VOBA-1610 file (N, C-alpha, C; in pm, whole numbers, padded with zeros to 5 digits, always signed):
BEGIN
Unk+00091-00104+00019Unk+00008+00010-00006Unk+00114+00114-00008Unk+00231+00103+00072Unk+00278+00245+00106Unk+00339+00262-00057Unk+00378+00156-00121Unk+00446+00148-00269Unk+00353+00229-00360Unk+00210+00191-00359Unk+00098+00255-00426Unk+00086+00387-00392Unk+00073+00429-00280Unk+00058+00569-00204Unk+00201+00660-00291Unk+00335+00610-00275Unk+00431+00663-00314Unk+00450+00688-00458Unk+00382+00597-00551Unk+00330+00609-00690Unk+00253+00726-00728Unk+00160+00742-00643Unk+00053+00836-00686Unk+00109+00968-00634Unk+00188+00982-00527Unk+00249+01109-00465Unk+00346+01149-00606Unk+00440+01046-00651Unk+00569+01086-00740Unk+00484+01104-00873Unk+00342+01040-00910Unk+00305+01132-01026Unk+00281+01229-01040Unk+00177+01289-00925Unk+00143+01416-00879Unk+00266+01488-00889Unk+00370+01467-00825Unk+00457+01592-00830Unk+00520+01594-00927Unk+00561+01488-01029Unk+00640+01517-01139Unk+00540+01587-01279Unk+00406+01569-01228Unk+00339+01625-01346Unk+00247+01743-01328Unk+00321+01814-01215Unk+00288+01985-01226Unk+00388+02048-01300Unk+00303+02146-01390Unk+00402+02220-01463Unk+00375+02391-01394Unk+00442+02457-01449Unk+00433+02626-01384Unk+00312+02691-01354Unk+00215+02636-01452Unk+00097+02707-01488Unk-00018+02604-01391Unk+00031+02515-01312Unk-00068+02469-01209Unk-00150+02322-01303Unk-00132+02353-01472Unk-00186+02217-01506Unk-00096+02100-01510Unk-00161+01995-01468Unk-00037+01888-01466Unk-00053+01803-01601Unk+00081+01775-01652Unk+00110+01692-01752Unk+00140+01553-01736Unk+00055+01465-01808Unk+00111+01333-01762Unk+00210+01259-01889Unk+00286+01194-01855Unk+00373+01126-01949Unk+00346+00969-01992Unk+00401+00922-02091Unk+00348+00806-02131Unk+00417+00730-02024Unk+00536+00742-01930Unk+00594+00661-01789Unk+00491+00674-01711Unk+00433+00780-01686Unk+00307+00784-01594Unk+00235+00672-01627Unk+00159+00651-01736Unk+00052+00568-01813Unk+00117+00420-01817Unk+00231+00413-01828Unk+00289+00273-01824Unk+00274+00229-01663Unk+00323+00292-01580Unk+00319+00262-01436Unk+00210+00250-01378Unk+00080+00308-01427Unk-00027+00280-01368Unk-00084+00171-01450Unk-00082+00135-01568Unk-00129+00045-01617Unk-00070-00085-01566Unk+00081-00105-01502Unk+00098-00228-01443Unk+00013-00229-01280Unk+00002-00127-01230Unk-00076-00146-01131Unk-00229-00198-01166Unk-00290-00176-01273Unk-00456-00231-01281Unk-00411-00354-01356Unk-00309-00393-01402Unk-00300-00529-01459Unk-00287-00631-01333Unk-00166-00589-01243Unk-00154-00683-01112Unk-00249-00733-01030Unk-00357-00610-01030Unk-00478-00646-00955Unk-00548-00761-01013Unk-00521-00799-01176Unk-00611-00906-01217Unk-00536-01043-01225Unk-00410-01065-01170Unk-00326-01144-01199Unk-00351-01262-01082Unk-00327-01388-01088Unk-00330-01461-00971Unk-00204-01459-00883Unk-00088-01436-00974Unk+00025-01394-00849Unk+00108-01288-00886Unk+00040-01170-00832Unk+00102-01046-00903Unk+00228-01041-00838Unk+00298-01093-00722Unk+00419-01051-00680Unk+00522-01101-00774Unk+00488-01206-00873Unk+00564-01250-00987Unk+00589-01196-01113Unk+00496-01072-01114Unk+00505-01008-01246Unk+00614-00936-01255Unk+00641-00928-01390Unk+00752-00890-01485Unk+00705-00822-01600Unk+00712-00682-01605Unk+00665-00625-01712Unk+00762-00555-01813Unk+00728-00521-01913Unk+00808-00459-02040Unk+00802-00335-02008Unk+00900-00277-02020Unk+00937-00137-01964Unk+00977-00038-02062Unk+00906-00055-02193Unk+00938+00041-02293Unk+00831+00133-02312Unk+00848+00282-02266Unk+00731+00371-02301Unk+00684+00375-02462Unk+00776+00319-02554Unk+00718+00312-02687Unk+00581+00245-02723Unk+00551+00128-02606Unk+00421+00078-02619Unk+00338+00155-02554Unk+00324+00289-02534Unk+00256+00389-02486Unk+00200+00511-02585Unk+00052+00467-02619Unk+00015+00604-02687Unk-00075+00691-02652Unk-00029+00837-02648Unk-00125+00930-02594Unk-00230+00979-02666Unk-00356+00930-02641Unk-00478+00971-02719Unk-00500+01111-02695Unk-00494+01177-02596Unk-00474+01326-02555Unk-00434+01369-02426Unk-00442+01480-02390Unk-00372+01541-02287Unk-00385+01434-02146Unk-00502+01384-02138Unk-00492+01306-02012Unk-00553+01167-02041Unk-00547+01118-02152Unk-00587+00982-02179Unk-00484+00894-02254Unk-00462+00771-02225Unk-00364+00679-02246Unk-00372+00578-02308Unk-00332+00498-02407Unk-00384+00341-02422Unk-00195+00270-02420Unk-00198+00196-02345Unk-00074+00078-02324Unk-00078-00049-02374Unk+00015-00095-02454Unk+00024-00197-02487Unk+00137-00255-02468Unk+00131-00349-02380Unk+00259-00430-02314Unk+00238-00569-02272Unk+00337-00622-02235Unk+00336-00782-02184Unk+00375-00787-02056Unk+00328-00902-01975Unk+00359-00919-01844Unk+00403-01082-01861Unk+00504-01088-01773Unk+00520-01253-01727Unk+00506-01264-01587Unk+00414-01364-01582Unk+00364-01392-01424Unk+00357-01535-01417Unk+00345-01610-01292Unk+00328-01756-01281Unk+00177-01756-01292Unk+00126-01852-01341Unk+00005-01888-01360Unk-00054-02016-01212Unk-00157-02065-01230Unk-00195-02116-01102Unk-00139-02243-01107Unk-00047-02324-01186Unk+00039-02415-01177Unk+00221-02354-01159Unk+00210-02252-01124Unk+00357-02201-01099Unk+00440-02163-01229Unk+00382-02201-01358Unk+00467-02186-01465Unk+00451-02038-01508Unk+00560-01967-01571Unk+00584-01830-01606Unk+00515-01844-01718Unk+00419-01736-01771Unk+00353-01723-01881Unk+00353-01569-01917Unk+00383-01550-02034Unk+00366-01415-02092Unk+00221-01396-02139Unk+00172-01270-02092Unk+00056-01245-02144Unk+00058-01095-02183Unk+00023-01077-02307Unk-00010-00932-02362Unk-00139-00867-02298Unk-00122-00724-02286Unk-00238-00667-02275Unk-00253-00522-02334Unk-00381-00483-02337Unk-00397-00351-02375Unk-00490-00276-02260Unk-00443-00159-02237Unk-00492-00063-02113Unk-00536+00041-02173Unk-00643+00114-02135Unk-00689+00261-02152Unk-00704+00314-02035Unk-00604+00435-01997Unk-00650+00505-01850Unk-00665+00625-01868Unk-00731+00702-01786Unk-00732+00831-01821Unk-00706+00921-01665Unk-00606+01010-01668Unk-00584+01089-01559Unk-00678+01214-01531Unk-00728+01220-01396Unk-00771+01344-01375Unk-00678+01458-01325Unk-00711+01582-01317Unk-00639+01708-01285Unk-00558+01694-01142Unk-00645+01607-01048Unk-00563+01571-00923Unk-00527+01459-00906Unk-00452+01418-01026Unk-00357+01303-01053Unk-00378+01152-01014Unk-00543+01147-01030Unk-00585+01024-01018Unk-00604+00949-01141Unk-00596+00821-01167Unk-00594+00769-01284Unk-00713+00657-01274Unk-00785+00656-01367Unk-00910+00565-01382Unk-00898+00479-01493Unk-00914+00356-01477Unk-00916+00252-01596Unk-01029+00267-01693Unk-01008+00280-01797Unk-01134+00293-01900Unk-01164+00144-01947Unk-01042+00074-01999Unk-01079-00053-02033Unk-00942-00138-02004Unk-00936-00283-01979Unk-00836-00350-01974Unk-00838-00481-02038Unk-00770-00505-02122Unk-00808-00643-02197Unk-00657-00739-02183Unk-00667-00845-02122Unk-00533-00939-02083Unk-00548-01063-02195Unk-00451-01106-02266Unk-00501-01219-02358Unk-00409-01358-02305
//
């Protein structure tokens, strides 16, 4: 829980600009997509994600689509790679909302 709060605080801190409007980056979206994906995994502690921000598309100032992969253990303990697509939206108070998540 502390790690999640630290991520939210870091996003809020890094995304403030001089005019008070928050600018979100592909890295912000990548990190938050990993949080949403971990919530759906059987063994989230084993998750290893692709780390390239080249897999992130900025749809507008506050909406991003992330197409990435995650390696994690399945119910039998085998490491499995799954592709995912995550669309998320950031509000001005640096809260991220999941719009859509598909894990193959």
